[in-house]
N, C-alpha and C positions, 0 to 999 in steps of 0.2 A: 498212913494214908489208907483210905477205905477202898475196898475192891468193888468191881462192877455189881456183884451180887447184892451187897448191902445197899448200894445206891438204887438199884432197880427195885428192890423190895420196898424201900421207903417211897419211891416214886409211884409204884403201883398202889400203895396204901392211900396216897393222896388222890390218885385217879379214882379209886373205888369209893372215896368219900363223896364224890360228886354224883348227883342223881342223873338219871337218863335224860330228864328234861333240861338239865343244865348243859349236857353234852350234845343235845339234839342240834343237828345242822353243823356240828363242829367236826372237822376232819383232822385238825392239828391242834395240839395244846402243849404248853410247856410249864414246868414247875421248877421252882428253886428249892432244892433239897439242902437241909442243914444237918450235918452230923458232927458230933463232938469227937475230936481226936484224943489220943491217950494223954496229951498234955493239958487237956481241958479247953483248948481253943476250938472255936466253931469253924468247920470247913463248909464252904458252899459249893454246890454243883447245880448246873442247869440241865434238866432232862427234857428232851423234845420227844413227844409222842406223835404218832401218825395212825389214823384209822385206816385199816386195810381189809381187803376181802380176799380170802383164799379158800378154795374147796367149798364154796357156798356159805362160808361162815364169815361173820364180821367180827373184828377185834382190834385192839390197840397194840401197837408194837413200838418199841423204843427206836427212834431214828438216830438219836445222837445224845451223848453225854458230854457236857463241857466241864472240864476240870481246870480250875484256875492255875494250877501248877504246870499245866501243859500248854498254856497260851504263850504265844511268842511275844517278846518285848517289841514295842514299836521301834522302827528305825529312827535315828536322829534325823530331824528335818533341817534343811538349810533355812536360815533366817530369810523371811520374805518370800519363801517359795510356797506356792499353792499346789496341792496334789489332789 
């Protein structure tokens, strides 16, 4: 399993590949990150960025990282029940 540092580095690489004009007017953006595990399988992560202002500077921060192995399994639903 990949650690947060690896995931963040890859996500910031993707963010930096976008031009200022592509990000103009955007305050939130997300990327799907794909990293290969030691077994050769591809692991997918979704990284959510948010544009923020602090100390008079503007920048992007990571708001959340979604890891498929940490998602909860949906509960079994009763037949005919709408939720």
